[in-house]
C-alpha positions as CSV (number, residue, x, y, z in Angstrom):
1,M,0.0,0.0,0.0
2,A,2.9,2.4,0.8
3,V,4.3,1.8,-2.7
4,V,1.0,2.6,-4.3
5,S,0.7,5.8,-2.2
6,F,4.2,6.8,-3.1
7,I,3.7,6.4,-6.9
8,A,0.3,8.1,-6.7
9,G,1.8,11.0,-4.8
10,L,4.5,11.3,-7.5
11,V,1.9,11.3,-10.2
12,L,-0.1,14.0,-8.4
13,L,3.0,16.1,-7.9
14,V,4.0,16.0,-11.6
15,L,0.4,16.7,-12.7
16,G,0.1,19.5,-10.2
17,A,3.4,21.1,-11.2
18,E,2.4,21.0,-14.9
19,A,-1.0,22.6,-14.2
20,L,0.6,25.2,-12.0
21,V,3.4,26.2,-14.5
22,R,1.0,26.3,-17.5
23,G,-1.6,28.4,-15.7
24,A,0.9,30.7,-14.1
25,S,2.8,31.3,-17.3
26,R,-0.2,32.1,-19.4
27,L,-1.6,34.4,-16.7
28,A,1.7,36.2,-16.2
29,A,2.0,36.7,-19.9
30,A,-1.5,38.0,-20.1
31,L,-0.6,40.6,-17.5
32,G,2.2,41.7,-19.6
33,I,5.1,40.3,-17.5
34,P,8.3,40.0,-19.7
35,S,9.0,36.5,-21.0
36,L,12.5,36.8,-19.4
37,I,10.9,37.0,-15.9
38,I,8.4,34.2,-16.8
39,G,11.3,31.9,-17.8
40,L,13.6,32.6,-14.9
41,T,11.0,32.6,-12.2
42,I,7.7,30.9,-13.1
43,V,9.0,28.1,-15.2
44,A,12.1,27.3,-13.1
45,F,10.4,27.9,-9.7
46,G,7.2,26.1,-10.9
47,T,9.1,22.9,-11.6
48,S,10.3,23.1,-8.0
49,A,6.8,23.3,-6.7
50,P,6.9,19.5,-5.8
51,E,10.0,20.1,-3.7
52,L,8.3,23.0,-1.9
53,A,5.1,21.0,-1.2
54,V,7.2,18.1,0.1
55,G,9.5,20.3,2.1
56,L,6.6,22.2,3.8
57,K,4.7,19.0,4.6
58,A,7.9,17.3,6.0
59,A,8.8,20.4,8.1
60,V,5.4,20.8,9.8
61,S,5.2,17.0,10.3
62,A,8.6,16.9,12.1
63,Q,10.2,14.9,9.3
64,A,13.3,17.2,9.1
65,E,15.5,14.7,7.4
66,I,13.2,14.3,4.5
67,A,12.9,18.1,4.2
68,V,16.6,18.6,4.1
69,G,17.4,15.5,2.0
70,N,14.8,16.5,-0.5
71,V,16.5,19.8,-1.2
72,V,20.0,18.6,-1.1
73,G,19.3,15.4,-3.1
74,S,17.3,17.4,-5.7
75,N,20.1,19.9,-6.3
76,I,22.6,17.2,-6.8
77,F,20.2,15.2,-9.0
78,N,19.3,18.3,-11.1
79,I,22.9,19.2,-12.0
80,L,24.6,15.8,-12.4
81,F,21.8,13.6,-13.6
82,I,19.5,16.0,-15.5
83,L,22.1,18.2,-17.1
84,G,24.2,15.2,-17.8
85,L,21.3,13.3,-19.5
86,A,20.3,16.5,-21.4
87,A,23.9,17.0,-22.6
88,L,24.0,13.4,-23.9
89,V,20.9,14.2,-26.0
90,A,22.6,17.3,-27.5
91,P,25.5,19.4,-26.3
92,L,24.1,22.2,-24.1
93,T,24.7,25.9,-24.7
94,V,25.2,27.9,-21.5
95,S,24.3,31.6,-21.8
96,Q,26.8,34.2,-20.6
97,R,24.2,35.5,-18.2
98,L,24.2,32.2,-16.3
99,I,27.9,32.1,-16.2
100,R,28.2,35.6,-14.9
101,L,25.4,35.7,-12.4
102,E,23.3,32.6,-11.7
103,V,26.0,30.0,-11.4
104,P,28.2,32.1,-9.0
105,L,25.1,32.9,-7.0
106,L,24.2,29.2,-6.8
107,V,27.7,28.5,-5.4
108,A,27.4,31.3,-2.9
109,V,23.9,30.2,-1.7
110,S,25.0,26.5,-1.5
111,A,27.9,27.5,0.7
112,A,25.6,29.7,2.8
113,A,23.2,26.9,3.4
114,L,26.1,24.7,4.5
115,L,27.4,27.4,6.9
116,L,23.9,28.1,8.3
117,G,23.4,24.4,9.0
118,R,26.8,23.8,10.7
119,D,25.3,24.3,14.2
120,G,22.9,21.4,13.6
121,R,19.8,23.4,12.9
122,L,18.2,25.7,10.4
123,G,16.2,28.0,12.6
124,R,13.6,30.5,11.7
125,T,16.2,33.3,11.5
126,D,18.2,31.1,9.0
127,G,15.0,30.5,7.0
128,L,14.2,34.2,6.9
129,L,17.6,35.0,5.6
130,L,17.2,32.4,2.8
131,A,13.7,33.5,1.9
132,A,14.8,37.2,2.0
133,G,17.6,36.3,-0.5
134,L,15.0,34.8,-2.8
135,A,12.9,38.0,-2.6
136,V,15.9,40.1,-3.4
137,Y,16.8,37.9,-6.4
138,I,13.3,38.1,-7.8
139,G,13.3,41.8,-7.3
140,F,16.5,42.0,-9.2
141,L,15.1,39.9,-12.0
142,M,12.0,42.1,-12.3
143,V,14.2,45.3,-12.6
144,Q,16.3,43.5,-15.2
145,G,13.1,42.4,-16.9
146,R,11.9,45.9,-17.4
147,K,14.6,46.3,-20.0
148,A,13.0,43.5,-22.1
149,K,9.9,44.3,-24.2
150,P,7.1,42.1,-23.0
151,E,4.9,40.3,-25.5
152,P,1.5,41.8,-26.3
153,A,-1.1,40.4,-23.9
154,E,-3.4,39.6,-26.8
155,A,-0.8,37.2,-28.2
156,V,-0.8,35.0,-25.1
157,A,-4.1,35.6,-23.3
158,G,-6.1,33.4,-25.6
159,P,-9.8,33.6,-26.0
160,R,-12.2,35.4,-23.7
161,G,-12.5,33.6,-20.4
162,G,-8.8,32.5,-20.6
163,W,-8.1,34.2,-17.3
164,I,-10.7,32.1,-15.5
165,K,-9.3,28.9,-17.0
166,N,-5.7,29.8,-16.0
167,A,-6.8,30.7,-12.5
168,V,-8.6,27.3,-12.3
169,L,-5.4,25.6,-13.5
170,I,-3.4,27.3,-10.8
171,L,-5.8,26.3,-8.1
172,A,-6.1,22.8,-9.3
173,G,-2.3,22.5,-9.5
174,L,-1.9,23.7,-6.0
175,G,-4.5,21.2,-4.7
176,L,-2.7,18.3,-6.5
177,L,0.6,19.4,-5.0
178,V,-0.8,19.5,-1.5
179,L,-2.4,16.1,-1.8
180,G,0.5,14.5,-3.6
181,S,3.1,15.8,-1.2
182,R,1.0,14.4,1.7
183,W,0.9,10.9,0.1
184,L,4.5,11.0,-0.9
185,V,5.9,12.0,2.5
186,E,3.8,9.6,4.4
187,A,4.7,6.7,2.1
188,A,8.3,7.6,2.2
189,V,8.4,7.4,6.0
190,V,6.8,4.0,5.8
191,L,9.1,2.7,3.1
192,A,12.2,4.0,5.1
193,R,11.1,2.0,8.1
194,R,10.4,-1.1,6.1
195,L,13.7,-0.9,4.3
196,G,15.6,-0.2,7.4
197,V,17.2,3.0,6.1
198,G,17.1,6.5,7.5
199,E,14.6,9.1,6.3
200,L,17.6,11.2,5.2
201,T,18.6,8.5,2.7
202,V,15.1,8.2,1.4
203,G,14.9,12.0,1.0
204,L,18.2,12.2,-0.8
205,T,17.3,9.4,-3.3
206,I,13.8,8.4,-3.9
207,V,12.0,11.5,-2.9
208,A,14.6,13.8,-4.4
209,A,14.5,12.0,-7.8
210,G,10.7,11.9,-7.8
211,T,10.2,15.6,-7.0
212,S,12.7,16.5,-9.7
213,L,10.7,14.8,-12.4
214,P,9.3,18.1,-13.7
215,E,12.8,19.5,-14.1
216,L,13.9,16.2,-15.8
217,V,11.1,16.3,-18.3
218,T,11.4,20.1,-19.0
219,S,15.2,20.0,-19.5
220,V,15.3,16.9,-21.7
221,V,12.4,18.0,-23.9
222,A,14.0,21.5,-24.2
223,S,17.3,19.8,-25.3
224,V,15.5,17.6,-27.9
225,R,13.7,20.7,-29.3
226,G,17.0,22.7,-29.5
227,E,16.0,25.1,-26.6
228,R,19.3,24.3,-24.9
229,D,19.5,27.5,-22.9
230,I,16.1,26.8,-21.3
231,A,17.4,23.2,-20.4
232,V,20.3,24.8,-18.4
233,G,18.4,27.8,-17.0
234,N,15.6,25.6,-15.7
235,V,18.1,23.5,-13.6
236,I,20.0,26.5,-12.2
237,G,16.9,28.5,-11.5
238,S,15.2,25.5,-9.8
239,N,18.3,24.9,-7.6
240,L,18.3,28.5,-6.5
241,F,14.7,28.3,-5.6
242,N,15.2,25.0,-3.8
243,L,17.8,26.5,-1.5
244,M,16.3,29.9,-0.8
245,G,12.6,29.2,-1.3
246,V,12.1,25.6,-0.3
247,L,14.7,25.3,2.5
248,G,14.0,28.9,3.7
249,L,10.2,28.5,3.8
250,S,10.4,25.0,5.4
251,A,12.6,26.4,8.2
252,L,10.1,29.1,8.7
253,A,7.2,26.7,8.8
254,A,8.8,24.3,11.3
255,P,7.9,25.4,14.8
256,A,11.4,24.8,16.1
257,G,13.3,25.0,12.8
258,I,14.8,22.1,10.9
259,A,17.3,19.8,12.5
260,V,20.4,19.1,10.2
261,S,21.8,15.7,11.0
262,P,25.6,15.1,11.3
263,A,25.5,13.0,8.2
264,A,24.0,15.9,6.1
265,R,26.4,18.4,7.7
266,G,29.5,16.1,7.2
267,F,28.8,14.7,3.7
268,D,25.6,15.6,1.8
269,L,25.7,19.4,2.1
270,P,29.4,19.6,1.2
271,I,28.8,17.3,-1.8
272,M,26.0,19.7,-2.9
273,V,28.5,22.6,-2.6
274,V,31.1,20.7,-4.6
275,V,28.6,19.9,-7.3
276,A,27.7,23.6,-7.6
277,V,31.4,24.6,-7.8
278,V,32.0,21.9,-10.5
279,C,29.5,23.8,-12.7
280,L,32.0,26.8,-13.0
281,P,34.8,25.0,-15.0
282,V,32.3,22.9,-16.9
283,F,30.2,26.0,-18.0
284,F,33.3,28.1,-18.7
285,T,34.7,25.7,-21.3
286,G,33.4,27.6,-24.3
287,G,30.0,28.0,-22.8
288,I,29.1,24.4,-23.9
289,I,28.3,21.3,-21.9
290,S,29.6,18.6,-24.2
291,R,28.4,15.0,-24.5
292,R,31.6,13.8,-22.9
293,E,31.1,16.2,-19.9
294,G,27.5,15.1,-19.7
295,L,28.6,11.4,-19.5
296,A,31.1,12.3,-16.7
297,M,28.3,14.1,-14.8
298,L,26.1,11.1,-15.0
299,A,29.0,8.9,-13.9
300,Y,29.6,11.1,-10.9
301,Y,25.9,10.8,-9.9
């Protein structure tokens, strides 16, 4: 029964994220928000909606190891597995903007999360700092986005009544995410006990890979269609949201903060930082992630 609940939870998370991203993207475009902002925020952050739903559910349910393992495991999975697989499909072009801004920011935020968790807990102050960092980043993107010319609302708003349809999609997506996260977390705890492994291990592997399905599908499809900058930007943007949004809001939601186990502090968080740092030399090699580099990334995972 736990396996069925786990799979059903994953399906609901993927369907919910798809509905949320589609509805939010169309609604934002209808409101005249520049496509640059839509791509860097709504699409990237929307694909991280399963991580957010699972993180909040785990935090308020005192399942701290799943909350931490979900974020750390997802960030490692996103870079090594998803980018590696997408690069095998077709060499990935890395935009200069990502190299100059987002990748160094990802390294800095990853290191900050490690430092904040060194005392064994991410308290509400730590969560507030991370969430505030996300707010500042989004504000910066909005300022930058004003330089871009938004698409006419008529081109994306669709027929009359489209706003209502998109709002319904958003609400339906949120509902599916809440229900799916509940089933997933509860089933993951049961499976961890049956398998005799810790909740951190389950969060780092099964839950992390499952909640990263939207990023996986988005990046691989983008690579197949030749939208290779989207494939890379989706992963980097999602990782930033995972750290500042998911981890920050989860720490704020937990009554006593989130406990960070010695295993996470001594191994998993440092590995996440190393993986982020590895992006720098890989991305700087001509702004291309080659098939050979993609294969190496998969092997490391």
